[in-house]
C-alpha positions as CSV (number, residue, x, y, z in Angstrom):
1,M,-0.6,24.9,0.2
2,K,1.8,24.1,-2.6
3,L,1.9,21.7,-5.5
4,E,5.3,20.6,-6.8
5,F,5.7,18.6,-10.0
6,I,8.4,15.9,-9.8
7,G,7.9,13.2,-12.5
8,A,6.0,12.7,-15.8
9,A,6.5,16.5,-16.4
10,H,7.0,16.9,-20.2
11,E,7.6,13.1,-20.2
12,V,5.3,10.0,-20.3
13,T,6.4,8.0,-17.3
14,G,7.5,8.4,-13.7
15,S,4.4,10.1,-12.4
16,C,4.9,11.9,-9.1
17,H,3.4,15.0,-7.6
18,H,4.1,16.6,-4.2
19,L,1.3,18.4,-2.3
20,T,2.2,20.4,0.8
21,L,-0.7,21.0,3.1
22,G,0.5,23.0,6.2
23,E,3.1,20.7,7.7
24,K,1.9,17.6,5.9
25,H,3.5,16.2,2.8
26,I,1.5,14.1,0.4
27,L,2.7,12.4,-2.8
28,V,0.2,11.5,-5.6
29,D,1.9,8.5,-7.3
30,C,5.5,7.6,-6.9
31,G,6.4,6.1,-10.3
32,M,9.5,4.8,-12.0
33,E,10.7,6.3,-15.3
34,Q,10.8,3.8,-18.2
35,G,12.8,4.3,-21.3
36,A,15.1,7.3,-22.0
37,D,14.8,10.5,-19.8
38,L,14.6,13.8,-21.7
39,Y,14.7,16.0,-18.6
40,E,16.5,15.6,-15.2
41,N,13.8,15.1,-12.6
42,Q,13.9,17.4,-9.6
43,E,14.6,15.5,-6.4
44,L,11.8,15.4,-3.8
45,S,12.2,18.6,-1.8
46,V,11.7,16.8,1.5
47,N,13.3,13.7,3.0
48,A,11.3,10.5,2.4
49,A,10.8,10.1,6.1
50,E,8.8,13.4,6.1
51,V,6.3,12.2,3.6
52,D,3.0,11.5,5.5
53,Y,0.8,10.0,2.8
54,V,1.0,8.6,-0.7
55,L,-2.1,8.4,-2.9
56,V,-1.7,5.9,-5.8
57,T,-3.9,6.2,-8.9
58,H,-3.1,2.7,-10.1
59,A,-0.7,-0.1,-10.0
60,H,1.3,0.4,-13.2
61,I,5.0,0.7,-12.4
62,D,5.3,4.2,-13.9
63,H,2.9,5.3,-11.1
64,S,3.9,3.0,-8.2
65,G,7.3,1.6,-9.0
66,L,9.4,3.8,-6.7
67,L,7.4,3.2,-3.5
68,P,10.0,0.6,-2.3
69,L,12.8,3.1,-2.9
70,L,10.8,5.7,-0.9
71,Y,10.5,3.1,1.9
72,S,14.3,2.3,1.8
73,R,14.9,6.0,2.3
74,G,12.8,6.2,5.4
75,F,9.2,6.6,4.4
76,R,6.8,5.1,7.0
77,G,3.6,7.0,6.2
78,R,0.3,5.6,4.9
79,I,-0.5,4.7,1.2
80,Y,-4.1,5.0,0.1
81,A,-5.3,3.2,-3.1
82,T,-8.3,1.2,-4.3
83,K,-8.6,-2.4,-3.2
84,A,-7.6,-3.8,-6.6
85,T,-4.7,-1.5,-6.8
86,C,-3.4,-2.6,-3.4
87,E,-3.7,-6.3,-4.5
88,L,-2.0,-5.6,-7.8
89,C,0.8,-3.6,-6.2
90,N,1.4,-6.6,-3.9
91,I,2.5,-8.6,-6.8
92,M,3.9,-5.9,-9.1
93,L,6.2,-4.2,-6.6
94,K,7.7,-7.6,-5.6
95,D,8.1,-8.5,-9.2
96,S,9.9,-5.2,-9.9
97,A,12.2,-5.8,-6.9
98,H,13.0,-9.3,-8.3
99,I,13.9,-7.7,-11.6
100,Q,16.1,-5.1,-9.9
101,E,18.0,-7.7,-8.0
102,F,18.3,-10.1,-10.9
103,E,19.6,-7.5,-13.3
104,A,22.1,-6.2,-10.7
105,E,23.4,-9.7,-10.1
106,W,23.7,-10.3,-13.9
107,K,25.6,-7.0,-14.4
108,N,27.8,-7.6,-11.4
109,R,28.9,-11.0,-12.8
110,K,30.0,-9.3,-16.0
111,A,31.6,-6.4,-14.0
112,R,33.6,-8.8,-11.9
113,R,35.0,-10.5,-15.0
114,A,35.9,-7.1,-16.5
115,G,37.3,-5.7,-13.3
116,K,34.7,-3.0,-13.1
117,S,32.9,-1.6,-10.0
118,Q,29.8,-3.3,-8.7
119,V,26.3,-1.9,-8.8
120,E,23.4,-2.4,-6.5
121,P,19.7,-2.8,-7.3
122,M,17.5,0.3,-7.1
123,Y,15.7,-1.5,-4.2
124,T,15.4,-5.0,-2.8
125,M,12.7,-7.5,-2.2
126,E,12.9,-6.6,1.5
127,D,12.1,-3.0,0.6
128,A,9.1,-4.1,-1.5
129,Q,7.7,-6.3,1.2
130,G,8.3,-3.5,3.7
131,V,6.4,-0.8,1.9
132,L,3.4,-3.1,1.3
133,E,2.7,-3.1,5.0
134,Y,1.6,0.6,4.7
135,F,-1.1,0.2,2.0
136,I,-4.7,1.0,3.0
137,P,-7.3,-0.3,0.6
138,C,-10.2,2.1,-0.2
139,P,-13.5,1.5,-1.9
140,Y,-14.6,3.5,-5.0
141,D,-16.8,6.5,-4.6
142,S,-16.4,6.9,-0.8
143,V,-15.1,10.1,0.8
144,I,-12.3,9.1,3.2
145,E,-11.2,11.5,5.9
146,V,-7.4,11.0,6.1
147,E,-7.1,13.5,8.9
148,D,-8.6,16.8,9.9
149,G,-8.4,19.1,6.8
150,L,-7.6,16.3,4.3
151,K,-10.2,14.1,2.5
152,V,-9.9,12.0,-0.6
153,R,-12.2,10.0,-2.9
154,F,-11.2,7.5,-5.5
155,V,-13.4,7.2,-8.7
156,D,-13.0,4.7,-11.6
157,A,-10.6,6.0,-14.3
158,G,-11.4,3.2,-16.7
159,H,-7.7,2.5,-17.5
160,L,-6.8,-0.6,-15.5
161,L,-8.4,-2.9,-12.9
162,G,-8.6,-0.6,-9.8
163,S,-7.4,2.5,-11.6
164,S,-8.7,5.8,-10.3
165,S,-8.9,9.5,-10.6
166,I,-8.4,11.0,-7.1
167,E,-10.4,13.9,-5.6
168,V,-8.5,15.6,-2.9
169,W,-9.9,18.3,-0.5
170,G,-7.3,20.1,1.5
171,Q,-7.8,22.9,4.1
172,E,-5.2,25.5,5.1
173,N,-5.7,28.8,6.9
174,G,-9.4,28.2,6.9
175,E,-9.6,27.9,3.1
176,E,-10.5,24.7,1.3
177,V,-9.1,23.8,-2.1
178,K,-10.2,20.8,-4.2
179,L,-7.8,19.1,-6.5
180,V,-8.5,16.3,-9.0
181,F,-5.7,14.1,-10.2
182,S,-6.9,12.3,-13.3
183,G,-4.5,9.4,-13.2
184,D,-4.4,7.6,-16.6
185,I,-7.8,8.0,-18.2
186,G,-9.2,5.1,-20.2
187,N,-10.6,5.4,-23.7
188,G,-14.0,3.8,-22.8
189,N,-15.6,0.7,-24.3
190,R,-12.9,-1.6,-23.0
191,P,-13.6,-5.3,-22.9
192,L,-13.3,-5.8,-19.2
193,V,-13.1,-2.6,-17.1
194,K,-15.7,0.1,-16.8
195,D,-15.7,3.5,-18.6
196,P,-14.0,6.4,-16.9
197,T,-16.0,8.4,-14.4
198,Y,-16.6,12.1,-15.2
199,L,-16.2,14.6,-12.4
200,K,-18.1,17.8,-11.9
201,D,-16.0,20.3,-10.0
202,A,-12.4,21.1,-8.9
203,D,-10.3,24.2,-8.2
204,Y,-7.3,22.6,-9.9
205,V,-7.0,19.6,-12.2
206,V,-3.8,17.6,-12.9
207,M,-4.5,15.5,-16.0
208,E,-2.6,13.2,-18.3
209,S,-2.0,13.8,-22.0
210,T,-0.4,10.5,-23.3
211,Y,-2.4,10.6,-26.5
212,G,-3.2,14.3,-26.4
213,N,-2.3,14.8,-30.0
214,K,-3.9,11.7,-31.5
215,I,-7.4,11.0,-32.7
216,R,-8.3,7.3,-33.2
217,E,-10.6,6.2,-35.9
218,T,-13.5,4.0,-35.0
219,P,-11.8,1.1,-33.4
220,P,-11.7,-2.1,-35.5
221,D,-13.0,-5.4,-34.1
222,Y,-9.8,-6.4,-32.4
223,A,-10.7,-10.1,-32.4
224,V,-11.1,-10.0,-36.2
225,A,-7.8,-8.0,-36.7
226,L,-5.9,-10.4,-34.4
227,A,-7.4,-13.4,-36.0
228,Q,-6.1,-12.3,-39.4
229,V,-2.6,-11.8,-38.0
230,L,-2.8,-15.3,-36.5
231,K,-4.0,-16.9,-39.7
232,E,-1.3,-15.3,-41.8
233,T,1.5,-16.2,-39.3
234,F,0.4,-19.8,-38.6
235,A,0.1,-20.4,-42.4
236,K,3.9,-19.6,-42.6
237,G,4.7,-21.9,-39.6
238,G,5.7,-19.0,-37.4
239,N,4.9,-17.9,-33.8
240,V,2.9,-14.9,-32.8
241,V,4.7,-13.1,-30.0
242,I,2.8,-10.4,-28.1
243,P,4.8,-8.2,-25.7
244,A,2.1,-7.2,-23.2
245,F,1.9,-5.6,-19.8
246,S,1.2,-8.4,-17.3
247,V,-1.6,-6.4,-15.7
248,G,-4.4,-5.2,-17.9
249,R,-3.3,-5.8,-21.5
250,T,-2.6,-9.5,-21.0
251,Q,-6.1,-10.0,-19.7
252,E,-7.6,-8.1,-22.6
253,M,-5.7,-10.2,-25.1
254,L,-7.1,-13.3,-23.4
255,Y,-10.6,-11.8,-23.9
256,F,-10.0,-11.4,-27.7
257,L,-8.4,-14.8,-28.1
258,R,-11.4,-16.4,-26.2
259,K,-13.7,-14.6,-28.7
260,I,-11.7,-15.9,-31.7
261,K,-12.1,-19.4,-30.4
262,S,-15.7,-19.2,-29.2
263,E,-16.9,-17.6,-32.5
264,H,-14.8,-20.0,-34.7
265,M,-12.9,-17.2,-36.5
266,L,-10.0,-19.5,-37.2
267,P,-11.5,-22.7,-38.5
268,E,-8.2,-23.9,-39.9
269,Y,-6.4,-23.5,-36.6
270,E,-9.1,-23.9,-33.9
271,N,-6.8,-25.8,-31.6
272,F,-3.9,-23.3,-31.5
273,I,-2.1,-23.0,-28.1
274,T,-1.7,-19.8,-26.3
275,Y,1.0,-19.4,-23.5
276,I,0.9,-16.8,-20.8
277,D,4.6,-16.7,-20.1
278,S,4.7,-14.5,-17.0
279,P,4.3,-15.5,-13.4
280,L,3.1,-11.9,-12.7
281,A,0.5,-12.1,-15.4
282,V,-0.8,-15.4,-14.0
283,E,-1.1,-13.9,-10.5
284,A,-2.7,-10.7,-12.0
285,T,-5.3,-12.8,-13.8
286,N,-6.3,-14.3,-10.5
287,I,-6.7,-10.9,-9.0
288,F,-9.0,-9.9,-12.0
289,H,-11.1,-12.9,-11.1
290,K,-11.5,-11.6,-7.5
291,N,-12.6,-8.1,-8.4
292,V,-15.2,-8.7,-11.1
293,S,-18.2,-7.2,-9.1
294,E,-16.5,-3.9,-8.4
295,C,-14.4,-3.3,-11.5
296,F,-15.9,-5.2,-14.5
297,R,-18.1,-3.5,-17.0
298,P,-21.7,-4.7,-17.6
299,S,-21.0,-6.6,-20.8
300,A,-18.2,-8.6,-19.1
301,M,-20.5,-9.2,-16.1
302,E,-23.2,-10.6,-18.5
303,L,-20.8,-13.2,-19.7
304,I,-19.9,-14.2,-16.1
305,N,-23.6,-14.4,-15.2
306,R,-24.0,-16.8,-18.1
307,G,-21.3,-19.0,-16.7
308,I,-18.7,-17.9,-19.3
309,N,-15.2,-16.9,-18.0
310,P,-14.3,-14.0,-20.3
311,I,-10.6,-14.6,-20.1
312,Q,-10.4,-18.4,-20.2
313,F,-10.6,-20.8,-23.1
314,P,-9.4,-24.2,-24.3
315,G,-5.7,-24.3,-25.3
316,L,-4.7,-21.6,-22.8
317,R,-1.5,-22.6,-20.9
318,T,0.5,-20.9,-18.2
319,S,4.2,-20.9,-17.8
320,V,5.6,-20.1,-14.4
321,T,9.0,-21.7,-14.0
322,S,12.1,-20.9,-16.1
323,D,12.2,-24.4,-17.5
324,E,8.5,-24.1,-18.7
325,S,9.4,-20.8,-20.3
326,K,12.4,-22.2,-22.1
327,A,10.4,-25.2,-23.4
328,I,8.0,-22.9,-25.3
329,N,10.7,-22.1,-27.8
330,F,11.0,-25.8,-28.7
331,E,7.3,-26.2,-29.6
332,K,6.9,-27.8,-33.0
333,E,3.6,-26.3,-33.9
334,P,3.0,-22.5,-34.1
335,V,1.9,-20.9,-30.9
336,V,0.8,-17.6,-29.4
337,I,3.2,-16.3,-26.7
338,I,2.0,-13.4,-24.5
339,S,4.9,-12.3,-22.3
340,A,6.1,-9.2,-20.4
341,S,7.4,-6.6,-20.3
342,G,5.1,-4.7,-22.7
343,M,7.9,-2.4,-23.9
344,C,10.4,-5.3,-24.1
345,E,12.8,-3.7,-21.6
346,A,13.0,-6.6,-19.2
347,G,11.6,-10.0,-18.4
348,R,10.9,-13.1,-20.4
349,I,9.8,-11.4,-23.6
350,R,13.4,-10.6,-24.5
351,H,14.1,-14.4,-24.6
352,H,11.2,-14.9,-27.0
353,L,12.3,-12.0,-29.1
354,K,15.7,-13.5,-29.3
355,H,14.2,-16.8,-30.6
356,N,11.8,-15.2,-33.0
357,L,13.0,-11.8,-34.3
358,W,15.3,-13.5,-36.8
359,R,12.6,-15.7,-38.2
360,P,10.7,-14.2,-41.2
361,E,7.8,-16.5,-40.6
362,S,7.1,-15.2,-37.1
363,T,5.2,-12.0,-36.1
364,I,5.7,-9.7,-33.2
365,V,2.4,-7.9,-32.3
366,F,2.5,-4.7,-30.3
367,V,-0.7,-3.9,-28.5
368,G,0.3,-0.9,-26.3
369,F,2.2,2.4,-26.1
370,Q,6.0,2.2,-26.5
371,V,8.0,4.9,-24.7
372,P,10.7,6.4,-27.0
373,G,14.0,4.8,-26.4
374,T,12.7,1.4,-25.4
375,L,13.4,-1.8,-27.4
376,G,9.7,-1.9,-28.4
377,A,9.9,1.6,-29.8
378,H,13.0,0.7,-31.8
379,L,11.3,-2.4,-33.3
380,L,8.2,-0.4,-34.2
381,G,10.5,2.3,-35.6
382,G,11.9,-0.1,-38.2
383,D,15.3,-1.0,-36.7
384,K,16.8,-3.8,-38.7
385,E,19.1,-5.0,-35.9
386,V,18.8,-4.8,-32.2
387,K,20.9,-6.0,-29.2
388,I,19.4,-8.5,-26.7
389,F,21.5,-9.7,-23.9
390,G,24.5,-8.2,-25.6
391,E,23.9,-10.2,-28.8
392,A,23.1,-8.5,-32.1
393,I,19.8,-9.9,-33.5
394,E,18.8,-9.3,-37.1
395,V,15.1,-8.3,-37.4
396,R,13.4,-10.4,-40.0
397,A,10.1,-11.1,-38.3
398,R,7.0,-9.2,-39.3
399,I,6.5,-6.3,-36.9
400,E,2.8,-5.5,-36.4
401,R,0.9,-3.0,-34.3
402,L,-2.8,-3.6,-33.8
403,P,-4.4,-0.1,-34.2
404,G,-6.7,1.2,-31.5
405,I,-5.7,-1.1,-28.7
406,S,-4.8,1.3,-25.9
407,G,-5.6,1.8,-22.3
408,H,-5.3,5.6,-22.7
409,A,-7.9,8.1,-23.9
410,D,-7.2,9.8,-27.2
411,R,-7.4,13.6,-27.7
412,D,-11.1,13.7,-28.1
413,H,-11.8,11.5,-25.1
414,L,-9.4,13.6,-23.0
415,L,-11.2,16.7,-24.0
416,R,-14.6,15.1,-23.2
417,W,-13.3,14.2,-19.7
418,I,-12.1,17.8,-18.9
419,E,-15.1,19.5,-20.5
420,A,-17.4,17.4,-18.2
421,F,-16.4,19.7,-15.3
422,E,-19.5,21.8,-14.7
423,K,-17.5,24.2,-12.5
424,K,-14.5,25.3,-14.4
425,P,-11.2,24.9,-12.5
426,R,-9.0,27.8,-11.8
427,R,-6.1,26.1,-13.6
428,V,-5.4,22.8,-15.4
429,F,-1.9,21.2,-15.2
430,V,-1.1,18.9,-18.1
431,V,1.3,16.1,-17.4
432,H,2.2,12.5,-18.5
433,G,2.8,13.2,-22.1
434,E,5.7,13.6,-24.5
435,D,7.5,17.0,-24.4
436,K,5.6,18.8,-27.2
437,V,2.3,17.0,-26.7
438,T,1.9,18.4,-23.2
439,E,2.3,21.9,-24.5
440,E,-0.1,21.4,-27.5
441,F,-2.7,19.8,-25.3
442,A,-2.5,22.5,-22.6
443,A,-3.0,25.2,-25.4
444,L,-6.0,23.2,-26.6
445,V,-7.5,23.0,-23.1
446,T,-7.1,26.7,-22.7
447,E,-8.8,27.3,-26.0
448,R,-11.7,25.0,-25.3
449,L,-12.3,25.7,-21.6
450,G,-11.3,29.3,-21.4
451,V,-9.1,28.7,-18.3
452,P,-5.4,28.7,-17.9
453,A,-3.8,25.4,-18.7
454,V,0.0,24.8,-18.4
455,A,2.4,22.0,-18.9
456,P,4.8,22.2,-15.8
457,Y,8.4,21.1,-15.9
458,S,9.9,19.0,-13.1
459,G,10.5,21.1,-10.1
460,E,7.8,23.7,-11.0
461,T,5.9,24.6,-7.9
462,Y,2.5,26.5,-7.5
463,D,1.0,28.2,-4.5
464,L,-2.5,27.0,-4.7
465,L,-4.1,29.5,-2.4
466,A,-2.7,32.4,-4.5
467,D,-2.7,30.5,-7.8
468,V,0.8,31.6,-8.8
469,C,3.9,29.8,-9.8
470,V,6.5,30.3,-7.0
471,K,9.3,28.2,-8.6
472,E,10.2,27.5,-12.2
473,G,10.9,24.0,-13.3
474,N,14.0,22.7,-15.2
475,Q,13.4,23.4,-18.9
476,E,16.8,22.3,-20.2
477,P,16.6,19.0,-21.9
478,R,19.5,16.7,-21.7
479,P,20.8,14.2,-24.3
480,I,18.7,11.1,-24.3
481,R,20.5,8.5,-22.2
482,R,19.8,5.8,-19.7
483,K,19.9,6.6,-16.0
484,Q,23.3,5.9,-14.3
485,E,23.6,2.6,-12.4
486,R,23.8,3.0,-8.6
487,T,27.2,1.9,-7.3
488,V,27.5,0.0,-4.1
489,S,29.0,3.0,-2.4
490,T,25.7,4.8,-2.6
491,V,24.3,2.6,0.2
492,F,25.7,5.4,2.3
493,T,22.7,7.5,1.2
494,R,20.4,5.0,2.8
495,L,22.2,5.5,6.1
496,L,21.8,9.3,5.8
497,A,18.1,8.8,5.1
498,A,17.8,6.7,8.3
499,G,19.5,9.5,10.2
500,E,17.0,12.1,8.9
501,R,14.2,9.8,9.8
502,L,15.5,9.6,13.3
503,L,15.4,13.4,13.5
504,R,11.8,13.4,12.5
505,V,10.9,10.8,15.1
506,I,12.7,12.9,17.7
507,R,10.6,16.0,16.8
508,K,7.4,14.0,16.8
509,N,8.1,13.0,20.4
510,E,8.3,16.6,21.8
511,G,6.0,16.8,24.8
512,V,6.4,13.1,25.8
513,A,7.1,12.4,29.4
514,N,10.7,13.3,30.4
515,K,11.3,9.8,31.7
516,D,10.6,8.3,28.3
517,L,12.6,11.0,26.4
518,A,15.6,10.4,28.7
519,K,15.4,6.7,27.9
520,F,15.2,7.5,24.2
521,A,18.2,9.8,24.4
522,D,20.2,7.1,26.2
523,Q,19.4,4.6,23.4
524,I,20.6,7.0,20.8
525,N,23.7,7.9,22.6
526,S,24.5,4.2,23.1
527,L,24.1,3.6,19.4
528,C,26.4,6.6,18.7
529,D,29.0,5.3,21.1
530,K,29.1,2.0,19.2
531,W,29.6,3.6,15.8
532,D,31.5,6.9,16.6
533,R,35.0,6.4,15.2
């Protein structure tokens, strides 16, 4: 029984862990890296076609975004996640595929004019739709027997609608080992979703550390803080632009804006208009409405029971088409614009930044974590000029960060989560944090719990039965840079993946009737005859 760390090792995004249980291969998350990459991630040590199961902690792209790529390389196993996570992945993975295809098309138009080579999207809409067929929705708090010797349970992590920590029981050679994968842990007291569930026992714990070096002060009243920003911006005649993740943060911002209106916090501007400019956010909001009973916290349920929709209010408008999106920038009165992506790396938010960054009367309000290297991080870091769609834009707008608004637990909340284990684990693995943060938090866990805690690098592998590291990870950082674009010629790798999948299918059919095996062999040979050159 081995655990290999692939992504989000000494980095914040791209979560992926590979558990080997006998002959079975299980991935916990399969996320996309966002922003700059400090370390080169180890390639998965098995072909995608050999992966039997994927367990998904939640729908954010840095935890689920490479599932379509896994599918394109031959994966046809089962994907387990909570019901809400399955529903959110249904829209988020297709949206990600759309972005991949759109950006590849845009880059190829420029490349053709410049006589440069073409690139291909990381994956296509067909890949996204294909992998969605393999999702299996699971309820919270129920032990699910995946197969003999493998059981899982999803419990609420309090980070996002449907987010979970995952308990995994695996048996090998007559010995059972229990692992807990924290997923992203919420900070509690969120406006909509429940607080994180504390667990009691595990042999090994893999936990996040995004804010493992930060302690938040008592959170301010977000509605009051946001109302003050709106008041000051509207008085100057500017727009308030909020880059926000379409799933989770957008709905929380709607909650606060509803509160501002319902409690008359802006008497001078009570009729202000708010736009949700993201088809994905509109769809996600509908999914929030469908999962209130299982996922909403008691205070939000109280509003619903009183007939109050906690994320709906007068003056809320949605923008779905491109024409509707473009029209927002011609509004004569100041407006609030909530648009994705939350880190300003893609999507419609970049158009709104292009129209508002140069205006000193406008305000850009950040309400979430910004990965180093992203456009959002550059703006928060004080850059006076940025490039958007190849055009240099002077930054004259007010750049604001609302303190305390985060879906991640801070250091003390993280410690409270790990200290809740009544049975101390053999070892704690600290992942999903910036390079030095993972090391610092691991040392703190060791000090507080008295158990070994380590921050593994990508490729690092542990034998869980023996509790020893059997393979060192890649500890050599590389210069911060973007990932290379995939050229069209790399489609050949997809063909290789299909061939390796065929080999796996052949091995699985050992013992089938000779008549059927002969037919199978004839079909393969016929295909080879067609393509053998």
